A tleap script that builds the chain and sets N, CA, C and O, in Angstrom:
source leaprc.protein.ff14SB
mol = sequence {
  NMET GLY LYS LYS TRP ALA ILE CYS VAL VAL
  THR PHE LEU GLY ARG ASN GLY ALA LEU ARG
  PHE GLY PRO ILE GLN ARG SER LEU PRO GLY
  VAL SER PRO ALA THR LEU THR SER THR LEU
  ARG ALA LEU GLU ARG GLU ALA LEU VAL ARG
  ARG VAL ARG ALA SER LYS ASP PRO GLY SER
  PRO LEU ALA TYR GLU LEU THR ASP SER GLY
  ALA THR LEU TYR ARG SER LEU LEU PRO LEU
  ALA GLY TRP LEU ARG ARG CALA
}
set mol.1.N position { 3.159 -10.531 6.012 }
set mol.1.CA position { 3.771 -9.078 5.469 }
set mol.1.C position { 5.267 -9.379 5.304 }
set mol.1.O position { 5.817 -8.952 4.288 }
set mol.2.N position { 6.154 -10.246 6.427 }
set mol.2.CA position { 7.751 -10.523 5.861 }
set mol.2.C position { 8.400 -10.203 4.884 }
set mol.2.O position { 9.610 -10.210 5.113 }
set mol.3.N position { 8.033 -9.830 3.548 }
set mol.3.CA position { 7.897 -9.777 2.373 }
set mol.3.C position { 8.706 -9.340 2.777 }
set mol.3.O position { 8.796 -9.458 3.999 }
set mol.4.N position { 10.381 -8.164 1.687 }
set mol.4.CA position { 10.335 -7.327 0.975 }
set mol.4.C position { 9.693 -6.268 0.071 }
set mol.4.O position { 9.875 -5.051 0.037 }
set mol.5.N position { 9.054 -6.904 -0.506 }
set mol.5.CA position { 8.483 -5.790 -1.226 }
set mol.5.C position { 6.855 -6.168 -0.737 }
set mol.5.O position { 5.896 -6.178 -1.509 }
set mol.6.N position { 6.817 -6.388 0.329 }
set mol.6.CA position { 5.408 -6.214 0.044 }
set mol.6.C position { 4.543 -5.035 1.071 }
set mol.6.O position { 3.322 -5.195 1.103 }
set mol.7.N position { 5.110 -3.900 1.883 }
set mol.7.CA position { 5.288 -2.993 2.175 }
set mol.7.C position { 4.928 -2.385 1.157 }
set mol.7.O position { 3.810 -1.876 1.235 }
set mol.8.N position { 5.729 -2.194 -0.204 }
set mol.8.CA position { 5.713 -1.782 -1.039 }
set mol.8.C position { 4.469 -1.379 -1.980 }
set mol.8.O position { 4.008 -0.325 -2.418 }
set mol.9.N position { 4.146 -2.798 -2.072 }
set mol.9.CA position { 3.076 -3.308 -3.139 }
set mol.9.C position { 1.842 -3.053 -2.674 }
set mol.9.O position { 0.866 -2.884 -3.405 }
set mol.10.N position { 1.820 -2.986 -0.595 }
set mol.10.CA position { 0.453 -2.936 -0.326 }
set mol.10.C position { 0.273 -1.073 -0.399 }
set mol.10.O position { -0.753 -0.393 -0.380 }
set mol.11.N position { 1.586 -0.704 -0.478 }
set mol.11.CA position { 1.613 0.665 -0.351 }
set mol.11.C position { 0.922 1.628 -1.685 }
set mol.11.O position { 0.296 2.684 -1.589 }
set mol.12.N position { 1.144 1.149 -2.451 }
set mol.12.CA position { 0.867 0.703 -4.213 }
set mol.12.C position { 0.029 1.385 -4.781 }
set mol.12.O position { -0.104 2.547 -5.164 }
set mol.13.N position { -0.960 -0.292 -4.763 }
set mol.13.CA position { -1.785 -0.202 -4.317 }
set mol.13.C position { -3.267 0.170 -3.585 }
set mol.13.O position { -4.400 0.105 -4.063 }
set mol.14.N position { -2.815 0.585 -2.236 }
set mol.14.CA position { -3.651 2.254 -1.680 }
set mol.14.C position { -3.535 3.297 -1.993 }
set mol.14.O position { -4.227 4.197 -1.516 }
set mol.15.N position { -2.662 3.478 -2.853 }
set mol.15.CA position { -2.220 4.832 -2.960 }
set mol.15.C position { -3.682 4.716 -5.321 }
set mol.15.O position { -4.504 5.330 -6.001 }
set mol.16.N position { -3.186 3.963 -5.275 }
set mol.16.CA position { -3.669 3.456 -7.265 }
set mol.16.C position { -5.022 2.857 -6.959 }
set mol.16.O position { -5.848 3.678 -7.358 }
set mol.17.N position { -5.538 1.978 -6.521 }
set mol.17.CA position { -6.580 0.763 -5.860 }
set mol.17.C position { -5.975 -0.036 -6.867 }
set mol.17.O position { -4.804 -0.170 -7.221 }
set mol.18.N position { -7.327 -0.666 -7.344 }
set mol.18.CA position { -7.109 -2.146 -8.788 }
set mol.18.C position { -5.907 -2.071 -10.081 }
set mol.18.O position { -5.795 -1.365 -11.083 }
set mol.19.N position { -5.466 -2.679 -9.756 }
set mol.19.CA position { -4.652 -2.489 -10.889 }
set mol.19.C position { -3.435 -4.110 -11.645 }
set mol.19.O position { -2.565 -4.735 -11.038 }
set mol.20.N position { -3.820 -4.245 -12.798 }
set mol.20.CA position { -2.566 -5.336 -13.075 }
set mol.20.C position { -1.214 -5.410 -12.569 }
set mol.20.O position { -0.546 -4.691 -11.826 }
set mol.21.N position { -0.995 -6.550 -13.224 }
set mol.21.CA position { -0.082 -6.853 -12.716 }
set mol.21.C position { 0.904 -5.951 -13.787 }
set mol.21.O position { 0.598 -4.799 -13.478 }
set mol.22.N position { 1.603 -5.884 -14.536 }
set mol.22.CA position { 2.251 -5.512 -15.159 }
set mol.22.C position { 2.782 -4.008 -14.639 }
set mol.22.O position { 3.962 -3.993 -14.288 }
set mol.23.N position { 1.837 -2.369 -14.521 }
set mol.23.CA position { 1.809 -1.595 -13.783 }
set mol.23.C position { 1.991 -1.448 -12.707 }
set mol.23.O position { 2.080 -0.297 -12.279 }
set mol.24.N position { 2.098 -2.375 -11.985 }
set mol.24.CA position { 2.204 -2.372 -10.317 }
set mol.24.C position { 3.752 -3.040 -10.553 }
set mol.24.O position { 4.515 -2.215 -10.051 }
set mol.25.N position { 4.535 -4.149 -11.087 }
set mol.25.CA position { 5.888 -4.570 -11.429 }
set mol.25.C position { 6.608 -2.797 -12.204 }
set mol.25.O position { 7.523 -2.150 -11.696 }
set mol.26.N position { 5.942 -2.470 -13.313 }
set mol.26.CA position { 6.429 -0.878 -13.072 }
set mol.26.C position { 6.789 0.249 -12.142 }
set mol.26.O position { 7.582 1.171 -11.949 }
set mol.27.N position { 5.936 -0.256 -11.770 }
set mol.27.CA position { 6.171 1.096 -10.577 }
set mol.27.C position { 6.744 0.855 -9.645 }
set mol.27.O position { 6.621 1.653 -8.716 }
set mol.28.N position { 7.814 -0.589 -9.415 }
set mol.28.CA position { 9.034 -0.866 -8.676 }
set mol.28.C position { 10.163 -1.520 -8.927 }
set mol.28.O position { 10.640 -2.641 -8.749 }
set mol.29.N position { 10.438 -0.544 -9.370 }
set mol.29.CA position { 12.036 -0.868 -10.689 }
set mol.29.C position { 12.592 -1.839 -9.441 }
set mol.29.O position { 12.177 -1.585 -8.310 }
set mol.30.N position { 13.160 -2.513 -9.560 }
set mol.30.CA position { 14.237 -3.261 -9.335 }
set mol.30.C position { 13.119 -5.266 -8.358 }
set mol.30.O position { 13.652 -5.982 -7.510 }
set mol.31.N position { 12.312 -5.391 -8.694 }
set mol.31.CA position { 11.481 -6.236 -8.583 }
set mol.31.C position { 10.961 -7.828 -9.230 }
set mol.31.O position { 9.899 -8.315 -8.843 }
set mol.32.N position { 11.681 -8.408 -10.056 }
set mol.32.CA position { 11.570 -9.417 -10.790 }
set mol.32.C position { 10.207 -10.260 -10.746 }
set mol.32.O position { 9.519 -10.735 -9.843 }
set mol.33.N position { 10.151 -10.226 -11.944 }
set mol.33.CA position { 8.499 -10.872 -12.016 }
set mol.33.C position { 7.818 -12.528 -10.767 }
set mol.33.O position { 6.857 -13.155 -10.323 }
set mol.34.N position { 8.731 -12.429 -10.807 }
set mol.34.CA position { 8.659 -14.588 -10.457 }
set mol.34.C position { 8.424 -13.857 -8.804 }
set mol.34.O position { 7.455 -14.239 -8.148 }
set mol.35.N position { 9.317 -12.872 -8.262 }
set mol.35.CA position { 9.305 -12.125 -6.779 }
set mol.35.C position { 8.206 -11.217 -6.732 }
set mol.35.O position { 7.644 -11.277 -5.638 }
set mol.36.N position { 7.668 -10.354 -7.562 }
set mol.36.CA position { 6.258 -10.170 -7.449 }
set mol.36.C position { 4.918 -11.008 -6.906 }
set mol.36.O position { 4.136 -10.738 -5.995 }
set mol.37.N position { 4.963 -12.019 -7.737 }
set mol.37.CA position { 4.551 -12.424 -7.933 }
set mol.37.C position { 4.310 -14.046 -6.893 }
set mol.37.O position { 3.306 -14.754 -6.809 }
set mol.38.N position { 5.763 -14.206 -6.181 }
set mol.38.CA position { 5.603 -14.713 -4.592 }
set mol.38.C position { 4.804 -13.709 -3.548 }
set mol.38.O position { 4.115 -13.977 -2.564 }
set mol.39.N position { 5.314 -11.953 -4.387 }
set mol.39.CA position { 4.789 -11.473 -2.748 }
set mol.39.C position { 3.399 -11.295 -2.856 }
set mol.39.O position { 2.727 -11.454 -1.837 }
set mol.40.N position { 2.558 -10.832 -4.479 }
set mol.40.CA position { 1.634 -11.195 -4.362 }
set mol.40.C position { 0.367 -11.907 -4.273 }
set mol.40.O position { -0.832 -11.629 -4.319 }
set mol.41.N position { 1.308 -13.219 -4.087 }
set mol.41.CA position { 0.505 -14.887 -3.338 }
set mol.41.C position { 0.466 -14.230 -1.531 }
set mol.41.O position { -0.593 -14.218 -0.903 }
set mol.42.N position { 1.466 -13.854 -1.071 }
set mol.42.CA position { 1.413 -14.240 -0.223 }
set mol.42.C position { 0.629 -13.153 0.758 }
set mol.42.O position { 0.137 -13.441 1.850 }
set mol.43.N position { 0.616 -11.639 0.038 }
set mol.43.CA position { -0.246 -10.607 0.234 }
set mol.43.C position { -1.834 -12.098 -0.038 }
set mol.43.O position { -2.078 -12.748 0.979 }
set mol.44.N position { -2.290 -12.285 -0.726 }
set mol.44.CA position { -3.673 -13.118 -1.474 }
set mol.44.C position { -3.951 -14.231 0.311 }
set mol.44.O position { -4.973 -14.526 0.929 }
set mol.45.N position { -2.529 -14.515 0.541 }
set mol.45.CA position { -3.108 -15.922 1.625 }
set mol.45.C position { -3.417 -15.546 2.300 }
set mol.45.O position { -4.378 -16.078 2.856 }
set mol.46.N position { -2.785 -14.139 2.900 }
set mol.46.CA position { -2.483 -13.052 4.121 }
set mol.46.C position { -4.059 -12.657 4.015 }
set mol.46.O position { -4.548 -11.969 4.911 }
set mol.47.N position { -4.652 -12.984 3.194 }
set mol.47.CA position { -6.142 -11.495 3.261 }
set mol.47.C position { -5.972 -10.102 3.232 }
set mol.47.O position { -6.698 -9.446 3.979 }
set mol.48.N position { -4.895 -9.326 2.292 }
set mol.48.CA position { -4.195 -8.120 2.139 }
set mol.48.C position { -5.018 -7.696 0.952 }
set mol.48.O position { -5.635 -6.638 0.823 }
set mol.49.N position { -4.924 -8.669 0.132 }
set mol.49.CA position { -4.993 -8.029 -1.242 }
set mol.49.C position { -5.792 -9.567 -2.086 }
set mol.49.O position { -5.678 -10.728 -1.695 }
set mol.50.N position { -6.691 -9.004 -3.487 }
set mol.50.CA position { -7.422 -10.140 -4.010 }
set mol.50.C position { -7.593 -9.801 -4.953 }
set mol.50.O position { -7.922 -8.704 -5.404 }
set mol.51.N position { -7.349 -10.874 -5.439 }
set mol.51.CA position { -7.652 -10.215 -7.245 }
set mol.51.C position { -9.436 -10.825 -7.792 }
set mol.51.O position { -10.188 -11.795 -7.692 }
set mol.52.N position { -9.336 -9.253 -8.474 }
set mol.52.CA position { -10.895 -9.364 -9.713 }
set mol.52.C position { -10.130 -9.050 -10.393 }
set mol.52.O position { -8.920 -8.825 -10.438 }
set mol.53.N position { -11.602 -9.043 -11.397 }
set mol.53.CA position { -11.281 -8.724 -12.903 }
set mol.53.C position { -11.275 -6.799 -13.204 }
set mol.53.O position { -11.767 -5.819 -12.645 }
set mol.54.N position { -10.607 -7.002 -14.137 }
set mol.54.CA position { -10.688 -5.757 -14.662 }
set mol.54.C position { -11.700 -5.021 -14.681 }
set mol.54.O position { -11.610 -3.852 -14.307 }
set mol.55.N position { -12.804 -5.519 -15.095 }
set mol.55.CA position { -13.904 -4.865 -15.995 }
set mol.55.C position { -15.015 -5.981 -15.329 }
set mol.55.O position { -14.552 -6.964 -14.752 }
set mol.56.N position { -16.407 -5.811 -15.420 }
set mol.56.CA position { -17.422 -6.937 -15.724 }
set mol.56.C position { -17.369 -7.610 -16.403 }
set mol.56.O position { -18.184 -8.491 -16.129 }
set mol.57.N position { -16.461 -7.977 -17.927 }
set mol.57.CA position { -16.437 -8.649 -18.870 }
set mol.57.C position { -15.930 -9.929 -17.903 }
set mol.57.O position { -15.048 -9.860 -17.047 }
set mol.58.N position { -16.572 -10.895 -18.198 }
set mol.58.CA position { -15.938 -12.026 -18.112 }
set mol.58.C position { -14.382 -12.838 -18.509 }
set mol.58.O position { -13.899 -13.854 -18.010 }
set mol.59.N position { -13.898 -12.016 -19.508 }
set mol.59.CA position { -12.735 -12.372 -20.256 }
set mol.59.C position { -11.903 -11.439 -19.584 }
set mol.59.O position { -10.742 -11.717 -19.285 }
set mol.60.N position { -12.485 -10.243 -19.307 }
set mol.60.CA position { -11.260 -9.679 -18.653 }
set mol.60.C position { -10.144 -9.652 -18.027 }
set mol.60.O position { -10.245 -10.150 -16.906 }
set mol.61.N position { -8.767 -9.147 -18.374 }
set mol.61.CA position { -8.182 -9.588 -17.157 }
set mol.61.C position { -7.932 -9.100 -15.578 }
set mol.61.O position { -8.081 -8.027 -14.993 }
set mol.62.N position { -7.370 -10.742 -15.091 }
set mol.62.CA position { -7.279 -10.227 -13.187 }
set mol.62.C position { -6.654 -8.738 -12.846 }
set mol.62.O position { -5.920 -8.094 -13.595 }
set mol.63.N position { -7.049 -8.399 -11.728 }
set mol.63.CA position { -6.411 -7.301 -11.496 }
set mol.63.C position { -6.444 -7.650 -10.175 }
set mol.63.O position { -6.836 -8.799 -9.971 }
set mol.64.N position { -6.000 -6.671 -8.733 }
set mol.64.CA position { -5.085 -7.322 -7.436 }
set mol.64.C position { -5.635 -6.078 -6.932 }
set mol.64.O position { -5.697 -5.149 -7.738 }
set mol.65.N position { -6.073 -5.875 -5.664 }
set mol.65.CA position { -6.923 -4.639 -4.810 }
set mol.65.C position { -6.452 -5.285 -3.727 }
set mol.65.O position { -5.933 -6.400 -3.680 }
set mol.66.N position { -6.737 -4.247 -2.551 }
set mol.66.CA position { -6.084 -4.309 -1.137 }
set mol.66.C position { -7.357 -5.123 -0.791 }
set mol.66.O position { -8.285 -4.972 -1.585 }
set mol.67.N position { -7.523 -5.795 0.047 }
set mol.67.CA position { -8.679 -6.569 0.903 }
set mol.67.C position { -9.048 -5.300 2.281 }
set mol.67.O position { -8.025 -4.635 2.450 }
set mol.68.N position { -10.111 -4.874 3.172 }
set mol.68.CA position { -10.411 -4.332 3.622 }
set mol.68.C position { -9.801 -4.331 4.935 }
set mol.68.O position { -10.074 -3.703 5.958 }
set mol.69.N position { -8.768 -5.320 4.617 }
set mol.69.CA position { -7.400 -5.389 5.824 }
set mol.69.C position { -6.633 -4.905 5.146 }
set mol.69.O position { -5.796 -4.147 5.635 }
set mol.70.N position { -6.646 -5.043 4.457 }
set mol.70.CA position { -5.480 -4.042 3.249 }
set mol.70.C position { -5.424 -3.540 2.818 }
set mol.70.O position { -4.812 -3.474 1.753 }
set mol.71.N position { -6.341 -2.451 3.614 }
set mol.71.CA position { -6.502 -0.864 3.074 }
set mol.71.C position { -6.314 -0.066 4.920 }
set mol.71.O position { -5.845 1.051 5.143 }
set mol.72.N position { -6.786 -0.957 5.871 }
set mol.72.CA position { -6.726 -1.014 6.828 }
set mol.72.C position { -5.540 -0.776 7.510 }
set mol.72.O position { -5.494 -0.101 8.539 }
set mol.73.N position { -4.418 -1.388 6.898 }
set mol.73.CA position { -3.701 -1.567 6.904 }
set mol.73.C position { -2.455 -0.790 6.293 }
set mol.73.O position { -1.514 -0.326 6.937 }
set mol.74.N position { -2.617 -0.753 5.125 }
set mol.74.CA position { -2.644 0.979 4.074 }
set mol.74.C position { -2.200 2.185 4.842 }
set mol.74.O position { -1.076 2.688 4.853 }
set mol.75.N position { -3.762 2.732 5.768 }
set mol.75.CA position { -3.952 3.902 6.654 }
set mol.75.C position { -2.454 3.373 7.975 }
set mol.75.O position { -1.382 3.895 8.282 }
set mol.76.N position { -2.861 2.676 8.213 }
set mol.76.CA position { -1.653 2.379 9.386 }
set mol.76.C position { -0.544 2.920 8.978 }
set mol.76.O position { -0.142 3.963 9.495 }
set mol.77.N position { 0.032 2.387 8.126 }
set mol.77.CA position { 1.589 2.647 6.902 }
set mol.77.C position { 1.160 4.345 6.419 }
set mol.77.O position { 1.026 4.399 5.196 }
set mol.78.N position { 0.985 5.360 6.937 }
set mol.78.CA position { 0.739 6.687 6.190 }
set mol.78.C position { 1.349 7.325 7.690 }
set mol.78.O position { 1.496 8.543 7.589 }
set mol.79.N position { 1.545 7.052 8.382 }
set mol.79.CA position { 2.210 7.831 9.464 }
set mol.79.C position { 3.631 7.708 9.116 }
set mol.79.O position { 4.369 8.598 8.694 }
set mol.80.N position { 3.996 6.088 9.428 }
set mol.80.CA position { 5.789 5.377 9.354 }
set mol.80.C position { 5.763 5.876 7.571 }
set mol.80.O position { 5.810 4.666 7.350 }
set mol.81.N position { 5.741 6.328 6.567 }
set mol.81.CA position { 5.872 7.011 5.504 }
set mol.81.C position { 6.283 8.167 5.512 }
set mol.81.O position { 7.159 8.658 4.800 }
set mol.82.N position { 5.661 8.651 6.322 }
set mol.82.CA position { 5.739 10.295 6.220 }
set mol.82.C position { 6.629 10.837 7.410 }
set mol.82.O position { 6.708 11.995 7.821 }
set mol.83.N position { 7.231 9.785 7.826 }
set mol.83.CA position { 7.915 10.289 8.983 }
set mol.83.C position { 9.494 9.470 8.415 }
set mol.83.O position { 10.403 9.626 9.230 }
set mol.84.N position { 9.811 8.797 7.374 }
set mol.84.CA position { 10.421 8.600 6.475 }
set mol.84.C position { 10.679 9.299 6.063 }
set mol.84.O position { 11.841 9.580 6.357 }
set mol.85.N position { 9.959 10.360 4.952 }
set mol.85.CA position { 9.920 11.594 4.195 }
set mol.85.C position { 10.850 12.340 5.411 }
set mol.85.O position { 11.975 12.392 4.915 }
set mol.86.N position { 10.881 12.665 6.144 }
set mol.86.CA position { 10.960 13.716 7.037 }
set mol.86.C position { 12.385 13.511 7.723 }
set mol.86.O position { 13.232 14.345 8.040 }
set mol.87.N position { 12.367 11.952 7.860 }
set mol.87.CA position { 14.600 12.077 8.412 }
set mol.87.C position { 14.864 11.705 7.553 }
set mol.87.O position { 16.056 11.539 7.292 }
savepdb mol mol.pdb
quit
C-alpha cells in the first residue's frame, strides 16, 4: 500500500467492481501504464487485488477485482474519503 496510486486503484475497484486495465487507467489521469502495471502487481502480491477473466469464456480478457482483504481495506478507507471531502 506504500505506492502513490494504490489507494486510488483500491478505491476505484471498490466502487466499480472488476475492470480491465484500460478503464482503470482512464479513470486515473496522470498514471502511466508502467506505473499502473507496477501498482496492480504490488496489490496482487499483497493479496488485495486478483486477476480474473472478464467473462466465463477462456479467451476473454483479464480484469482486476478486489479480494476479500481488498474489499475490507476499501470499506475502511470510506470514512477517510468522507473526511477528505469535508475538509
